[in-house]
C-alpha positions as a printed Julia matrix, in Angstrom:
167×3 Matrix{Float64}:
  0.19   0.22    0.12
  2.47   2.12    0.7
  4.35   2.01   -2.71
  1.04   2.56   -4.18
  0.96   5.71   -2.75
  4.77   6.68   -3.72
  3.43   6.12   -6.43
  0.5    8.09   -7.21
  1.71  10.79   -5.25
  5.25  11.04   -7.77
  2.67  10.84  -10.64
  0.47  13.43   -9.51
  3.94  16.05   -8.67
  5.32  14.92  -12.2
  2.09  15.91  -14.13
  2.06  19.45  -12.0
  5.33  20.26  -13.03
  4.26  19.66  -17.04
  1.13  21.14  -16.81
  1.89  24.41  -15.38
  1.5   27.41  -17.68
  4.88  28.47  -19.84
  7.19  30.62  -17.25
  8.08  32.54  -20.43
  4.83  34.79  -20.7
  5.37  37.12  -18.18
  2.9   40.23  -17.06
  3.58  44.2   -17.21
  4.17  43.55  -14.25
  7.99  41.6   -14.66
  8.65  41.93  -18.28
 11.68  43.66  -19.57
 10.69  47.21  -19.99
 13.0   48.19  -23.65
 11.82  50.78  -25.97
 12.03  49.8   -29.74
 14.68  52.22  -30.34
 17.62  52.34  -27.4
 19.5   55.25  -26.7
 22.9   54.61  -25.68
 25.61  56.79  -24.21
 28.91  57.6   -26.87
 32.41  57.65  -24.91
 30.98  56.15  -21.14
 32.27  53.66  -19.27
 29.58  50.76  -19.29
 30.63  48.73  -16.65
 29.03  48.38  -13.27
 25.73  49.94  -12.92
 24.99  53.0   -14.84
 27.13  54.09  -17.83
 29.88  57.08  -16.3
 31.26  59.58  -18.03
 34.51  61.03  -15.67
 34.92  65.08  -15.43
 37.62  67.07  -13.4
 36.92  70.09  -11.49
 40.64  71.0   -11.25
 40.46  71.26  -15.89
 37.08  73.19  -15.33
 34.4   70.67  -14.6
 32.89  70.44  -17.96
 30.57  67.66  -18.85
 29.4   66.5   -22.34
 27.17  63.38  -22.72
 26.45  62.46  -25.96
 23.8   60.42  -26.68
 22.87  58.06  -29.69
 20.54  55.9   -31.09
 21.12  53.0   -33.82
 21.66  54.57  -37.62
 19.46  51.17  -38.25
 16.61  51.82  -36.53
 15.2   54.5   -39.18
 14.67  57.47  -36.9
 16.38  60.36  -35.57
 16.68  62.14  -32.65
 14.65  65.8   -32.44
 15.23  66.42  -28.89
 16.26  66.01  -25.75
 12.95  66.9   -24.38
 13.41  67.14  -20.37
 16.45  66.21  -18.09
 16.65  65.47  -14.92
 19.52  65.56  -12.51
 20.58  64.91   -9.21
 21.91  62.19   -6.71
 22.71  58.47   -7.85
 19.17  57.38   -7.2
 17.62  59.06   -9.54
 15.16  57.15  -12.22
 12.62  57.37  -14.81
 10.11  58.56  -12.5
 12.17  61.84  -11.47
 12.01  63.15  -15.36
  7.98  63.61  -14.7
  8.69  64.89  -11.14
 11.95  66.83  -11.68
 12.96  66.76  -15.35
 13.32  70.55  -15.48
 17.32  70.69  -15.16
 17.26  73.03  -18.68
 14.76  75.93  -19.7
 14.48  74.52  -23.03
 14.52  71.06  -25.25
 17.68  70.57  -26.87
 17.91  70.15  -30.47
 19.13  66.72  -31.68
 21.46  65.93  -35.1
 20.57  63.07  -36.66
 20.89  60.15  -35.08
 22.55  61.87  -31.8
 22.6   64.74  -28.91
 24.99  66.04  -26.89
 24.07  67.6   -23.6
 26.35  70.07  -22.02
 26.84  71.56  -18.57
 29.64  72.33  -15.77
 29.92  70.53  -12.6
 29.51  74.63  -11.0
 26.23  74.58  -12.81
 25.04  71.79  -11.31
 25.93  72.83   -8.09
 23.77  75.91   -8.84
 21.15  74.34   -9.87
 21.03  71.3    -7.47
 22.72  73.01   -4.47
 21.19  69.86   -2.24
 22.84  67.73   -3.79
 26.79  67.34   -2.94
 29.8   67.79   -6.26
 32.63  68.67   -4.29
 35.19  66.27   -5.02
 36.19  63.7    -2.2
 40.23  62.37   -2.33
 41.19  59.92   -4.2
 40.48  56.64   -4.08
 37.07  57.82   -3.36
 35.5   59.61   -5.8
 31.54  62.16   -6.5
 29.29  61.08   -8.89
 26.26  62.62   -9.6
 23.71  61.72  -12.35
 21.17  62.65  -15.11
 18.77  60.86  -16.63
 17.12  62.12  -20.62
 13.76  61.89  -21.64
 14.51  61.65  -25.75
 11.97  62.54  -28.67
 12.03  60.73  -31.68
 11.41  62.04  -35.25
  7.89  60.56  -35.24
  7.24  61.62  -31.94
  7.76  58.93  -30.07
  9.98  59.6   -26.33
 11.59  57.12  -24.6
 13.41  57.61  -21.19
 16.97  56.86  -21.46
 19.49  55.1   -18.91
 20.48  57.28  -16.54
 23.98  58.06  -16.27
 26.33  58.99  -13.66
 29.26  61.7   -13.93
 32.29  60.67  -11.39
 33.47  64.37  -10.23
 37.46  64.25  -10.02
 39.68  67.35   -8.09
């Protein structure tokens, strides 16, 4: 009797394992949300968390971020519509609530668009976010996130990008 019970239990377990819904069918809440046209950062270092650039306060603290889309996409960048800036904890929601770093949209050119600012401007516009360099081997990071509008009106919120501020 014990063997029959074990056999039936094993059979039910095996059938339950193959009768489940396909594991690769996800709802909107648990799937990647990737745009049809990816936005990348030309010249950024891309290992670790978010891509990042480096700037030196001693060299003027200039920040230049180049956003690009693949030329094979058939689209062009119309503009950077919104820019949000702050600490490295910014996310896509920050664009809606604090996407006012620039007063006006920044026009794109083909498949690229350039955003420029300085550490000094950042410190003026976001005084609550620390932007002074720290001693090596440490570093200070600030972050930006962009809403990019394509020529067909599609709006894409790009991955956040960090800027390491060195002395």
